N, C-alpha and C positions, 0 to 999 in steps of 0.2 A: 450283341450288347446285352448286359445283364442290368436289370432294374432292381435297385436296392428295396429290400422289403422293410416298410415302415412298421415300427412297433405299435400295435394297436393298444389303446387304453385298457388297462385291466380293470375289471369289474370288482367293486369293493363287496366283500361278502356281507350278508345280512347281519351276522352276529357282531361285525365290527360297528355297524350302524347303532345297534342296540347298545352295545357297550359304550360307544361315544355318548349316546343320549343319557345313560346312567351316570357317566362321569360328569356331564354337564349339570345334571340335576343336583348331584352331590356337591359340585363347586358352588352353585347358587345358594344351597342350603348353608354351606360352610361360610360363604361370604355374609349371609345374613346373620348367622350366629356371631361371627366376628364383630359385625356392626353393633350387635345388642350387648356383647360382652365388653368390648373396648370402650372406656369412657371417652367422651368428646367426639367420636367419629360421626355420630348421628347428627351433630350440630353442623356439620359441614353441608348437609343438604337443606338447612333452613326449615326444618319441619315446623308447621304451625298448627294449632288446635283452634278451631272455630265452633262455637255452639250456635247451630242454626235451627234449634228446636222451636216449634210453635208454642203458643201459650197453652197451659193446662186447662182442660175444659171440665167443668162440674158436671158429672153424669147424674148423681142422684143425692138426696140428703135423707138420712135415716135418724129418727128420733131414738135415743138410747135411754134405757132405764136401768143400765147396770151401774153398780157402784164399784169402781176399780179400787179394791181394798188392799192389794199387795201386788208387787212386782218383783220377779226374781231375775238375777244376772247369771248367765251360764256361759261356759266355754268348753269346746269339745275339739279334739284333734282328730280329724278323718283321715284314714289311709285307705284310698280306694284304688284297687288294682284290677285291671281288666286284661285277660289273657285270651289268646286265640290258639285253638288246637292245632297241632302239628306245625306251628310256626314259632320260632324263637322271639323273645321279647324285643330283641334288637330290630326285628323285621316289622312285627305287628303286635302291639300292646301298649298299655299306658299304665302309669301309676302316678297318683296325685296325693300329695300330703298338704292338707288344708286345716287351717285353724279357723274354726267358726265361733263367733261370739254373738249373743243375742239375748233377748229378754222374753219372758213369759208372764202375762198378767193374770192375776186371780181376781174374779169378780163375784158379786152376789146380784142376781137378776131381781131387782125390787118390783119389776113389772109383773112378776108372777105372784105377787102378794094380794090375796083377795080379801073381801070383807070378813070372811069367817076366820081369817088368819090374825086378826087384830082384835083383841079384847081390852075393853076399858071399863073400870068399875064406875059406880054411880057417883062417887065423889070426885072422879077424874084425878085421883092420886096414884093409881096403880094401873099399868098397862102391860100386856103380854102380847108378844109378837112372835109369830112362827114364820120363818123364812126358808126358802130353798137352799140347799147346800151350795157352798161356793164351787165355781167351775173354773176351768183354765181356758184362756184364750190361745189363739194360734201363735206359735213361735215366730218372733221377728228378728231376722239376722241384722246385725249392725255392720254396714259395709265399711265403716271406718275402722273396726276392730277385727274384721275378718279378712284373711289373706291366705294365699297359696305360699307354702313353704318352698316346695319343690314340685316339678313336673318332669316326668320322664316319658317319652314317647317313642314308639318304633319308627322305622324309616317310612312305612307306608302311612302311618298316622300323620307324620310331618308333612308328607306330600299331600295328603288329603286336607290338611289345614289351609293349604294354598288356595284351594278351590272352594273352601267352605264359606258360607255367609256369616258364620260365627266361629272363627278359629279360636282354638284353645278355650272352648266354652267350659264353664265351671258349674253349670246347672245341676249336674248330677251330684257333686260334692256338696253344692249348697243345700239341696233337698235332703241329702243324707244327714248333714250337720243339724239342719232344722228338726229332722225326726229324732235324732239323738237328744237334742235339747228338750224336745217335748217329752220324751220318755223320762229324762231326768227330772222334769218339773212334777210329773206324776208321782215319782218316788220321793219327792221332797215334802216338806211340811208347808208348802205354799198355800193351799186351800185352808188348812187350819189356821194359818196366820191371817188370812183374808176374813174368816168368820170371826176371829177375835177383834180384828180392827173394826169390823162392821158392827159388832155388839158394842164396842166402846163408842163409836160415832152415834149410834142411835140412842144410847143411854145418855150421853152428853146433851144430845139434841132435845129429847123428851124431858129431861130434868130442868133444862133451861126454860121449858114451857109450863113448869109447875108439877110435874109428876115426880113423886117421891120414890116409887118403886117401879123399876122397868126390868122386865124379864124377856130375854130373847132366846128362842129355840130355833133349831134347824131340822128340817125334815121335808119329805116330798108331800 
């Protein structure tokens, strides 16, 4: 008698498993992209947003002696690209086009004015004030007017976003936009305008107190 030989199950090669995993990841990414592109599909899942933030806590109070004399509005387009050596951009790399809008304030620190910086004549009709030069504050981005125009990321960057605590983070372009806005403020006439406005404010204030001649100078 002859016994039929059963066909043993064939072992799946390792490269087939790797290829299947890659195809599955691409399918998930493609499905997520479709959901974000096609209008109305996300509504089928009934996504809700709830604000569970706690109350804001006051950490400290600081007395200010600055006179905010001028404020400038700026806008910059940031084109930030990150490349990886020996890998094409489609695999590893990113490029973000970001529009940053914000303000920079110019102020005169009146707290630095000492007794020797104020001179008043005996008749109290003439006064001379020496103030420090106007300075610039830190750039403040406006989130309502700042936005990302486009984002391009390689495959590995997209996969990394799935496991990141802050996917698609924009900290790098935001910092770069703030730096460019700060540089633009330095090249502008913002501090000169602040000194002009401070002079006009002090002259109007002292003249209302009876001073006929008010002279304001700036220096260290």
